[in-house]
C-alpha positions as CSV (number, residue, x, y, z in Angstrom):
1,M,8.2,89.8,31.0
2,S,5.1,91.6,32.0
3,S,3.9,91.9,35.6
4,L,1.7,89.5,37.3
5,P,-1.3,91.8,37.5
6,R,-1.2,92.3,33.8
7,R,-1.1,88.6,33.1
8,I,-4.1,88.0,35.4
9,R,-5.9,91.0,33.6
10,V,-5.3,89.5,30.2
11,A,-6.4,86.0,31.3
12,L,-9.6,87.5,32.6
13,L,-10.2,89.4,29.4
14,A,-9.8,86.3,27.3
15,L,-11.6,83.9,29.6
16,G,-14.0,85.9,31.8
17,L,-15.7,87.6,28.8
18,A,-15.9,84.3,26.9
19,V,-17.7,82.4,29.7
20,P,-19.2,83.5,33.1
21,A,-16.5,85.2,35.2
22,L,-14.2,82.8,37.1
23,P,-11.3,83.1,39.4
24,A,-7.9,83.0,37.6
25,T,-7.1,79.6,39.2
26,T,-10.4,77.9,38.1
27,A,-10.6,76.2,34.8
28,A,-13.2,77.5,32.4
29,Q,-16.2,75.5,31.3
30,E,-15.2,72.5,29.2
31,F,-16.4,72.3,25.6
32,T,-15.4,68.9,24.1
33,A,-16.8,69.3,20.6
34,L,-14.6,70.9,17.9
35,A,-15.6,74.4,16.9
36,R,-15.5,75.3,13.2
37,L,-14.6,78.7,11.7
38,D,-17.0,80.6,9.6
39,P,-14.7,82.4,7.2
40,A,-17.4,84.4,5.6
41,H,-18.0,86.3,8.9
42,S,-14.4,86.5,10.0
43,S,-11.7,89.1,9.3
44,L,-8.8,91.2,10.6
45,S,-9.6,94.7,9.6
46,D,-8.6,98.3,10.1
47,T,-10.9,100.4,12.2
48,G,-9.1,103.7,11.8
49,A,-8.3,103.9,15.5
50,G,-6.7,100.5,15.4
51,L,-7.3,96.9,14.4
52,S,-10.2,94.6,15.0
53,L,-10.1,90.8,14.7
54,A,-13.6,89.2,14.4
55,L,-13.9,85.4,14.3
56,A,-17.2,83.6,14.0
57,I,-17.0,80.0,15.3
58,S,-19.7,77.3,15.5
59,Q,-19.7,77.1,19.4
60,P,-17.9,78.7,22.4
61,V,-14.6,77.2,23.4
62,P,-11.9,78.1,26.1
63,W,-9.5,80.6,24.6
64,R,-7.0,83.3,25.3
65,A,-5.4,86.3,23.5
66,F,-2.0,88.1,24.0
67,T,0.7,89.9,22.0
68,L,4.4,89.0,21.6
69,A,7.4,91.0,20.4
70,D,10.3,90.5,17.9
71,P,8.4,90.5,15.7
72,P,5.2,92.1,17.0
73,R,2.3,89.7,16.7
74,L,-1.1,88.9,18.0
75,V,-1.7,85.3,19.2
76,L,-5.0,83.6,19.9
77,D,-5.1,80.1,21.4
78,F,-8.4,78.0,21.2
79,R,-9.4,74.6,22.6
80,E,-10.1,73.9,19.8
81,V,-11.0,75.4,16.4
82,D,-11.0,73.7,13.0
83,W,-9.4,76.2,10.6
84,R,-10.2,74.3,7.4
85,G,-11.6,76.7,4.8
86,A,-9.7,79.6,6.3
87,D,-7.9,81.7,3.6
88,A,-5.3,84.0,5.2
89,A,-5.4,86.4,2.2
90,A,-9.2,86.7,2.5
91,L,-9.3,87.2,6.3
92,L,-6.5,89.9,6.2
93,R,-8.1,93.2,5.2
94,T,-5.6,95.7,6.4
95,A,-2.0,96.8,5.6
96,R,-1.4,97.3,9.4
97,A,-1.0,93.5,9.6
98,T,1.4,91.7,7.3
99,D,0.5,88.1,7.6
100,L,-1.9,85.7,9.2
101,R,-1.5,82.0,10.0
102,T,-3.7,79.3,11.5
103,G,-3.1,75.8,12.4
104,T,-2.8,73.0,15.1
105,F,-0.4,74.2,17.8
106,R,-0.2,71.2,20.1
107,P,-2.7,68.3,20.9
108,G,-6.1,69.8,21.7
109,W,-5.0,73.3,20.9
110,S,-5.4,75.6,17.8
111,R,-3.6,78.8,17.2
112,L,-4.0,81.9,15.1
113,V,-1.1,84.3,14.7
114,A,-1.2,87.7,13.1
115,D,2.0,89.5,12.3
116,L,1.5,93.2,13.1
117,A,3.1,96.1,11.1
118,G,3.9,97.9,14.4
119,P,3.3,97.9,18.2
120,F,-0.4,97.4,19.1
121,V,-1.9,96.5,22.5
122,I,-5.1,94.7,23.2
123,A,-7.8,97.2,24.2
124,R,-10.6,94.7,24.4
125,A,-11.0,90.9,24.0
126,G,-14.3,89.0,24.4
127,M,-16.5,86.2,23.1
128,E,-20.3,86.6,22.7
129,A,-22.4,83.5,22.9
130,A,-26.0,82.5,23.6
131,A,-27.0,81.7,27.1
132,G,-25.9,78.3,28.1
133,G,-23.2,78.2,25.5
134,A,-25.4,76.7,22.8
135,G,-25.0,77.7,19.2
136,P,-22.4,79.8,17.5
137,A,-20.0,82.3,19.2
138,A,-18.3,85.5,18.1
139,V,-14.8,86.4,19.1
140,R,-13.6,90.0,18.9
141,V,-10.2,91.4,19.8
142,D,-9.6,95.1,19.4
143,L,-6.1,96.5,19.2
144,V,-4.8,100.1,19.4
145,P,-1.4,101.5,18.6
146,A,1.0,101.9,21.4
147,T,4.6,103.1,21.9
148,E,7.3,100.5,21.7
149,A,7.9,100.7,25.4
150,V,4.2,100.1,26.3
151,F,3.9,97.3,23.8
152,R,6.8,95.5,25.2
153,A,5.6,96.0,28.8
154,R,2.3,94.5,28.0
155,S,3.5,91.6,25.7
156,G,4.0,88.1,26.8
157,A,2.2,84.8,27.1
158,P,0.0,84.9,30.2
159,D,0.1,82.3,32.9
160,D,-3.5,81.1,33.3
161,A,-5.6,78.2,34.4
162,L,-5.8,76.7,30.9
163,W,-2.1,76.6,30.0
164,P,0.9,76.9,32.4
165,S,3.9,78.8,31.2
166,S,6.6,76.8,29.3
167,A,9.1,78.4,31.7
168,Q,8.0,75.7,34.2
169,A,10.1,73.3,32.2
170,D,13.5,74.8,31.8
171,D,17.1,73.8,32.0
172,R,18.0,75.4,35.3
173,D,18.5,72.3,37.3
174,A,20.2,70.4,34.5
175,A,23.2,68.1,35.3
176,A,25.0,65.7,33.1
177,A,23.0,62.6,32.5
178,P,24.7,59.4,33.7
179,R,26.3,57.4,31.0
180,G,24.7,54.1,30.0
181,R,26.3,51.0,31.5
182,G,25.4,48.8,28.5
183,D,23.3,46.6,30.7
184,G,19.8,48.0,30.2
185,P,17.5,49.5,27.5
186,L,18.7,52.7,25.9
187,T,16.1,55.5,25.8
188,V,16.3,57.1,22.4
189,V,14.1,60.3,21.8
190,L,13.3,60.9,18.1
191,D,12.3,64.5,17.2
192,P,10.4,64.8,13.9
193,G,11.0,68.5,13.0
194,H,8.3,71.1,12.6
195,G,4.6,70.1,12.5
196,G,1.1,71.7,12.8
197,I,1.2,75.4,12.1
198,D,4.9,75.1,11.0
199,P,5.1,72.6,8.1
200,G,8.9,73.2,7.5
201,A,10.2,73.2,4.0
202,E,7.7,72.5,1.2
203,R,8.3,71.4,-2.4
204,D,6.1,69.8,-5.0
205,G,3.3,69.0,-2.6
206,L,5.7,67.5,0.0
207,R,6.1,68.9,3.5
208,E,9.1,68.4,5.6
209,S,6.9,67.8,8.7
210,D,5.1,64.9,7.1
211,L,8.2,63.2,5.7
212,M,10.1,63.4,9.0
213,L,7.1,62.1,11.1
214,A,6.9,59.2,8.7
215,F,10.6,58.5,8.9
216,A,10.6,58.8,12.7
217,R,8.0,56.1,12.9
218,E,10.0,53.9,10.6
219,L,13.2,54.5,12.6
220,Q,11.3,53.7,15.8
221,E,10.2,50.4,14.4
222,V,13.8,49.5,13.4
223,L,15.2,50.3,16.8
224,V,12.5,48.5,18.7
225,R,12.8,45.5,16.4
226,R,16.6,45.4,17.2
227,G,15.8,45.1,20.9
228,G,17.4,47.0,23.8
229,Y,15.8,50.3,23.0
230,R,12.9,52.3,24.4
231,V,11.9,54.9,21.7
232,V,10.0,58.1,22.4
233,L,8.8,60.6,19.7
234,T,8.4,64.2,20.6
235,R,5.3,64.4,18.5
236,E,3.0,61.5,17.2
237,A,0.8,63.6,14.9
238,D,0.8,66.8,12.8
239,V,1.0,69.2,15.7
240,F,3.4,72.1,16.6
241,V,5.7,71.4,19.5
242,P,7.9,74.3,20.7
243,L,11.6,73.8,20.7
244,D,12.0,74.0,24.5
245,H,9.1,71.6,24.9
246,R,10.8,69.0,22.7
247,I,13.8,69.1,25.1
248,S,11.5,68.9,28.1
249,I,9.8,65.7,26.5
250,A,13.3,64.2,26.1
251,R,14.3,65.0,29.7
252,A,10.9,63.7,31.1
253,A,11.5,60.4,29.2
254,G,15.0,60.0,30.7
255,A,16.6,60.2,27.2
256,D,20.1,58.7,26.8
257,L,20.3,60.5,23.4
258,F,18.2,62.9,21.2
259,L,18.0,62.7,17.4
260,S,16.2,65.6,15.7
261,L,15.1,64.8,12.1
262,H,14.9,67.3,9.3
263,A,14.9,67.7,5.5
264,D,15.4,71.4,4.8
265,A,15.5,73.5,1.7
266,V,18.0,76.1,0.3
267,A,16.7,79.2,-1.3
268,E,19.7,79.7,-3.4
269,G,22.1,77.4,-5.2
270,E,21.9,73.6,-4.8
271,A,22.6,71.3,-1.9
272,R,22.0,67.6,-1.5
273,G,22.8,64.7,0.7
274,A,22.6,64.0,4.4
275,T,24.3,66.3,7.0
276,I,24.7,65.7,10.7
277,Y,24.9,68.7,13.0
278,T,26.1,69.2,16.6
279,L,25.6,72.3,18.7
280,S,28.1,75.2,18.4
281,D,27.8,78.9,19.1
282,T,29.9,79.4,15.9
283,A,28.4,77.8,12.8
284,S,30.6,75.8,10.4
285,D,29.6,78.2,7.6
286,A,27.2,80.9,6.6
287,A,24.6,78.3,5.3
288,S,24.6,76.5,8.6
289,A,24.0,79.7,10.5
290,T,21.1,80.6,8.2
291,L,19.6,77.2,8.6
292,A,19.8,77.3,12.4
293,E,18.2,80.8,12.4
294,R,15.3,79.5,10.1
295,H,14.7,76.5,12.4
296,D,14.6,78.7,15.5
297,R,12.5,81.4,13.8
298,A,9.6,78.8,13.5
299,D,9.1,79.2,17.2
300,L,8.8,83.0,16.8
301,L,6.4,82.8,13.9
302,A,4.2,80.3,15.8
303,G,3.9,82.7,18.6
304,V,6.2,81.1,21.2
305,D,7.5,83.5,23.8
306,L,11.3,83.3,23.7
307,S,12.0,86.3,25.9
308,D,13.1,84.3,29.1
309,Q,16.9,84.0,29.4
310,D,18.9,81.8,31.7
311,D,20.6,83.6,34.6
312,M,24.3,83.6,35.1
313,I,24.4,80.7,37.6
314,A,22.2,78.5,35.4
315,T,24.4,79.2,32.4
316,V,27.6,78.2,34.3
317,L,25.9,74.9,35.5
318,M,24.8,74.1,32.0
319,E,28.3,74.8,30.5
320,L,29.7,72.5,33.1
321,A,27.3,69.7,32.1
322,R,28.2,70.3,28.4
323,L,31.8,69.6,29.1
324,D,30.8,66.0,29.5
325,T,27.9,65.9,27.0
326,Q,29.4,67.7,24.0
327,P,32.1,65.2,23.3
328,R,29.5,62.4,23.5
329,S,27.4,64.4,21.0
330,E,30.3,64.7,18.7
331,A,30.9,61.0,18.9
332,L,27.2,60.3,18.2
333,A,27.3,62.5,15.1
334,D,30.4,60.8,13.8
335,A,28.7,57.4,14.2
336,V,25.6,58.5,12.3
337,V,27.7,59.8,9.4
338,A,29.5,56.4,9.2
339,G,26.2,54.5,9.6
340,L,24.4,56.5,6.8
341,A,27.6,56.3,4.5
342,A,27.5,52.5,4.9
343,T,23.8,52.0,4.1
344,V,22.8,54.8,1.7
345,G,26.0,56.8,0.7
346,G,25.5,60.0,-1.2
347,L,26.1,62.2,1.9
348,H,26.6,66.0,1.7
349,K,30.1,67.0,0.6
350,R,30.6,68.2,4.2
351,P,28.5,65.7,6.2
352,R,29.6,66.8,9.6
353,L,28.7,70.5,10.6
354,A,27.9,72.5,13.6
355,A,25.5,75.4,14.3
356,G,23.5,77.0,17.1
357,F,20.3,74.9,16.8
358,S,18.1,75.6,19.9
359,V,16.7,72.1,19.9
360,L,20.2,70.8,20.6
361,R,20.9,73.0,23.6
362,A,19.9,70.4,26.3
363,P,23.2,70.4,28.4
364,D,22.4,67.0,29.8
365,I,21.5,64.8,26.8
366,P,23.8,63.9,23.9
367,S,22.0,65.4,20.9
368,V,22.4,65.7,17.1
369,L,20.4,67.1,14.3
370,I,20.1,64.9,11.2
371,E,19.3,66.6,7.9
372,L,18.4,63.5,5.9
373,G,18.5,65.5,2.7
374,F,17.3,68.7,1.1
375,I,13.6,68.8,0.0
376,S,14.7,71.5,-2.5
377,S,16.8,68.9,-4.4
378,A,14.9,66.7,-6.8
379,A,17.4,63.8,-6.2
380,D,16.9,64.1,-2.5
381,R,13.1,64.3,-2.8
382,S,13.3,61.0,-4.8
383,R,15.3,59.4,-2.0
384,L,13.1,60.7,0.8
385,T,10.0,59.4,-0.8
386,S,11.5,56.0,-1.5
387,P,10.5,53.3,1.0
388,D,13.6,51.3,0.3
389,W,15.9,54.3,0.7
390,R,14.3,55.3,4.0
391,A,14.5,51.7,5.2
392,R,18.2,51.6,4.5
393,A,18.7,55.1,6.1
394,A,16.9,53.8,9.2
395,E,19.1,50.7,9.4
396,G,22.2,53.0,9.1
397,I,21.1,55.3,11.9
398,A,20.1,52.3,14.1
399,A,23.5,50.7,13.5
400,A,25.1,54.0,14.4
401,V,23.2,54.3,17.7
402,E,24.2,50.7,18.6
403,A,27.9,51.4,17.9
404,W,27.8,54.7,19.8
405,A,26.1,53.1,22.8
406,A,28.6,50.4,23.1
407,E,31.6,52.8,22.8
408,D,29.9,55.2,25.3
409,A,29.3,52.4,27.8
410,A,32.9,51.3,27.5
411,R,34.2,54.9,28.1
412,A,31.9,55.2,31.1
413,A,33.4,52.0,32.5
414,L,36.9,53.5,32.2
415,L,35.8,56.7,33.9
416,R,34.4,54.7,36.9
417,Q,37.6,52.8,37.4
């Protein structure tokens, strides 16, 4: 991670030039209306000496700019810009950047990510606007080539007044969550995969992020209707939520279990049917390993800084917590397989698999990842878009949660004796 002085310097570049200079601990002027991008006067181009990103927006908004490594990329966050009408191919006018993406990152925040062809550092970042902040604004970020060492030293998401670092919500104090006693409501956290800048798998006009949000809401309704459940969703709209933040949401909610919902695609061959995953550092097969890597890479491509690592003590504490949690996750996955087999059938030929999904790494919460089907399969697409099939799938998962909770509470009672 970069040093604190550099973080403050980057934050001041991104904020102090956009609005009158403010101390690093003071929030910038609030602009509540949504800014709109003017694509005709926006581009990422080659200056010869480096790169220049120019964005024309309808009004000033708080913002920040920084770079991240692995892969090298430039990230700009805005509160908030409407990207509709933006064409990445039209905005990208240099071979020194390989891709450009825009979208909603989290509620109230928009993000632009540019993949860089090599190491570049921010030389200047500023926003020009009329006095008083009325009228349009022009954002410009200039980058110059740098050595790999300099680039890495100066890369990293800054801690600033607008957005605290995600490192504030980590796993370091995690301990095994107490088992339910069967005498109170169970808190179930549903995690609709992907969202916002990361739509997940896409086929025939369908997006994994949309399908899973719709199913999560339906499953929430089924669980609430059964009674005895408090249900929390990690996202309620089409927004991007980083993987570590999804776990933090679950922990803040006091989750008794965590269900991550997906409907992925395979690039080669054919796969269909539901699959239930638990966490393992060793994947069940090559396809599972590839799937886990693709899920985690969504964070990287959206500009999330994944450079922080747990220290040795934290790792030991988390492994101790998993000694209790992992068998409960395995039992939960088995219950979901049985529940879906009873209500919808047609599961994958290997319905129980394991892989290193980061979203399952909470050491204190029993967690499983449910691939309801493969959006790359025409048969699965038909099922996933069928209200009747989704209703039966939701009932199967709800029945599985109920059976698992009863068995988990019974085992807890034996442990307490």
